C-alpha positions in Angstrom: -22.9 -71.1 91.5 -26.3 -69.5 91.7 -27.6 -68.1 88.3 -28.8 -64.9 90.0 -25.2 -64.1 91.2 -23.8 -64.7 87.7 -26.4 -62.4 86.2 -25.6 -59.7 88.6 -21.9 -60.1 87.9 -22.5 -59.8 84.1 -24.6 -56.7 84.6 -21.8 -55.1 86.7 -19.5 -55.9 83.7 -21.8 -53.9 81.4 -24.5 -56.3 80.3 -28.1 -55.0 80.0 -29.8 -58.4 79.7 -28.7 -61.8 80.8 -30.4 -65.2 80.5 -29.6 -68.8 81.0 -30.6 -71.4 78.4 -30.8 -75.1 78.6 -28.7 -76.3 75.7 -31.2 -79.0 74.9 -33.6 -76.3 73.6 -31.4 -75.5 70.6 -29.5 -78.8 70.3 -29.2 -79.7 66.6 -28.7 -76.2 65.3 -25.8 -75.7 62.9 -22.6 -74.9 64.7 -18.9 -74.6 63.8 -17.4 -77.0 64.6 -20.3 -79.5 64.5 -19.5 -80.8 68.0 -19.3 -77.3 69.6 -22.0 -78.0 72.1 -20.5 -81.3 73.3 -19.9 -81.3 77.0 -22.0 -78.2 77.7 -25.4 -78.2 79.3 -26.1 -74.5 79.7 -25.5 -71.3 77.7 -25.3 -67.8 79.1 -26.9 -65.3 76.7 -25.8 -61.7 77.2 -27.2 -58.6 75.5 -25.9 -55.0 75.4 -28.3 -52.4 74.1 -27.6 -50.1 71.2 -27.8 -46.4 71.7 -31.0 -44.8 70.5 -29.1 -41.8 69.4 -27.2 -44.0 67.0 -30.1 -46.1 65.7 -32.8 -43.3 65.3 -31.0 -41.4 62.5 -30.9 -44.5 60.2 -33.2 -44.1 57.2 -32.4 -46.6 54.4 -28.8 -47.5 55.1 -26.3 -47.7 58.0 -24.5 -44.6 59.1 -20.7 -44.2 59.9 -21.7 -43.7 63.5 -23.6 -47.0 63.5 -20.6 -48.7 62.1 -18.4 -47.5 64.9 -21.0 -48.2 67.6 -21.5 -51.7 66.2 -17.8 -52.5 66.6 -17.5 -50.9 70.1 -20.6 -52.9 71.4 -19.2 -56.1 69.9 -15.9 -55.5 71.7 -17.7 -54.8 75.0 -19.7 -58.0 74.6 -16.5 -60.0 74.0 -15.0 -58.5 77.2 -18.1 -59.3 79.2 -18.1 -62.9 77.9 -14.5 -63.3 78.8 -15.1 -62.1 82.4 -18.2 -64.3 82.8 -16.2 -67.3 81.5 -13.5 -66.6 84.1 -16.1 -66.4 86.8 -17.5 -69.8 85.7 -14.1 -71.3 85.7 -13.3 -69.9 89.1 -16.3 -71.8 90.4 -14.9 -75.0 89.1 -16.8 -75.2 85.8 -15.9 -75.3 82.2 -16.7 -72.2 80.0 -16.4 -71.3 76.3 -17.0 -67.7 75.2 -18.2 -67.4 71.6 -17.2 -64.2 69.8 -20.0 -61.7 69.4 -19.7 -61.2 65.7 -17.5 -63.4 63.5 -18.6 -65.0 60.2 -16.8 -68.3 59.8 -18.7 -69.5 56.7 -19.1 -66.6 54.2 -21.1 -68.8 51.8 -23.8 -69.5 54.4 -23.3 -66.4 56.5 -22.8 -68.6 59.6 -20.9 -68.0 62.8 -19.8 -70.5 65.4 -23.4 -70.5 66.8 -26.5 -68.5 66.4 -26.5 -66.0 69.3 -30.1 -65.3 68.5 -31.1 -68.9 68.9 -29.4 -69.0 72.3 -31.0 -65.8 73.4 -34.4 -67.1 72.3 -33.9 -70.2 74.4 -32.7 -68.1 77.3 -35.9 -65.9 77.4 -34.2 -62.6 76.4 -36.9 -62.1 73.8 -38.7 -63.6 70.8 -37.9 -64.1 67.2 -39.2 -61.2 65.1 -40.3 -61.4 61.5 -36.9 -59.9 60.6 -35.2 -62.9 62.3 -33.8 -60.5 64.9 -34.3 -61.1 68.6 -36.9 -58.7 69.9 -36.8 -57.9 73.6 -39.5 -56.3 75.7 -36.9 -53.9 77.2 -35.1 -52.7 74.0 -36.8 -54.3 71.0 -34.2 -55.5 68.6 -31.8 -52.7 69.6 -29.3 -55.1 71.2 -26.2 -57.1 70.3 -25.6 -60.5 71.7 -22.9 -62.9 72.9 -22.9 -66.4 74.2 -20.9 -68.3 76.9 -21.3 -72.1 76.9 -20.8 -73.8 80.3 -21.2 -77.1 82.1 -22.1 -75.4 85.4 -25.7 -76.5 86.2 -27.3 -73.1 86.4 -31.1 -72.8 86.7 -32.3 -72.1 83.1 -34.8 -69.4 82.1 -37.9 -70.1 80.0 -38.5 -68.8 76.5 -41.1 -66.0 76.2 -44.2 -65.5 74.0 -43.8 -64.0 70.6 -45.5 -60.5 70.7 -45.0 -59.3 67.1 -48.6 -60.1 66.3 -49.8 -58.4 63.1 -47.1 -55.7 63.1 -45.5 -55.3 59.7 -43.1 -52.3 60.4 -39.9 -54.2 59.6 -41.5 -55.7 56.5 -42.5 -52.2 55.2 -39.1 -50.6 56.1 -36.8 -53.2 54.4 -35.0 -51.4 51.5 -34.8 -54.6 49.5 -38.1 -56.3 50.5 -36.2 -59.2 52.1 -38.7 -59.7 54.9 -41.7 -61.9 54.0 -44.0 -60.8 56.9 -44.6 -64.4 58.0 -45.5 -64.8 61.7 -44.1 -67.6 63.9 -45.2 -68.8 67.4 -41.7 -69.6 68.6 -39.0 -69.8 65.9 -38.8 -70.3 62.2 -37.8 -73.8 60.9 -35.4 -72.2 58.5 -34.3 -68.6 57.9 -35.7 -68.6 54.4 -39.1 -69.2 55.9 -39.0 -65.6 57.2 -36.6 -63.9 54.7 -35.6 -63.8 51.1 -32.2 -64.3 52.6 -30.3 -63.8 49.4 -31.7 -60.3 49.1 -30.6 -59.4 52.7 -27.2 -60.9 52.2 -26.7 -59.1 48.9 -27.7 -55.8 50.4 -25.4 -55.9 53.4 -22.6 -57.1 51.1 -23.2 -54.1 48.9 -23.2 -51.8 51.9 -20.0 -53.3 53.1 -18.2 -52.8 49.8 -19.6 -49.7 48.3 -20.5 -47.2 51.1 -17.6 -45.2 52.6 -16.7 -45.9 56.2 -18.8 -49.0 56.4 -16.5 -51.9 57.2 -19.0 -54.5 58.4 -21.9 -56.3 56.7 -24.6 -54.2 58.5 -27.8 -52.4 57.6 -29.8 -51.4 60.7 -33.1 -50.4 58.9 -35.2 -53.1 60.5 -33.7 -52.5 63.9 -34.7 -48.8 63.7 -38.2 -49.6 62.4 -39.3 -52.0 65.1 -42.0 -50.3 67.4 -40.7 -52.3 70.4 -37.4 -50.6 70.2 -38.9 -47.2 69.6 -41.5 -47.6 72.4 -38.9 -48.7 74.9 -36.7 -45.8 74.0 -39.5 -43.3 74.6 -40.4 -45.1 77.8 -36.8 -44.8 79.1 -36.6 -41.1 78.2 -39.9 -40.4 79.9 -38.8 -42.1 83.1 -35.6 -40.2 83.0 -37.4 -36.9 82.6 -39.5 -37.5 85.7 -36.6 -38.1 88.0 
C-alpha cells in the first residue's frame, strides 16, 4: 500500500492531518501494555482540528461547548482510526487502532500510548512548551489518534520546533504549570516542561467541580498559542477572498 493513498483515504474519512511514523523513533516510550509496539513497524498519526468558534471563547477555564466538542472530535477520530485499520487489514497487513482519549493509569495520567509522541515522530508538528503538539496548519488546535501497523509505509520526517522565544502558553496558564523551557525536539520527561502536578490538579478540579464538564480538560493553553490563532485568521482571510 502506498502511504499517499492511505493519507488520502484518511482525509476522505474526516482527517485534517495525517502522517506516518517509523516506530523506532519513539521505541522505549511508556505504553500499556509494555509490549504494545511489538510486531509493529509503523504508526499512522491522524489529527482532526478543533473549531475556532469553540476554542476562541475560552478564557481561564473550559466551556460546556468545548466539553461537547471534545467528545465529538474524539469520537470522529476513533471512527477514522477504525476505518484506516480496516483499510490496512484489507491490504494484507496488521493494524491496531488506539483510542483517541482513554486514561488507563489515573495515577500517572497515562493512556495506551502518547498520541503526541507518535504525531511528533510522524512530522505533524513539534512539541510546544505546554507539551502539546503544535502544527503549522492549526497550532495546538487538534486532537490526535494513532493506528499501529506492520505495513511498510514510507515514513515522514519530524519537523523543526518553531516555538522560539514565545511565552504565550506560559503566561496564559491559570495555575502556572508551564515552565517556559524550550526544547529542540522533545522533552526527556514531561516534568522538564511542566509542573505536571499543578496541571493534573487543575484539570481534575475542573472535571469534578464545574457543571457540565465531564472530562479532565482545560483548553487555556490551546487557545493562547499564536500558531493556532494565526492559522485561524489565515483560513478566514482565504475564505473571505473566495
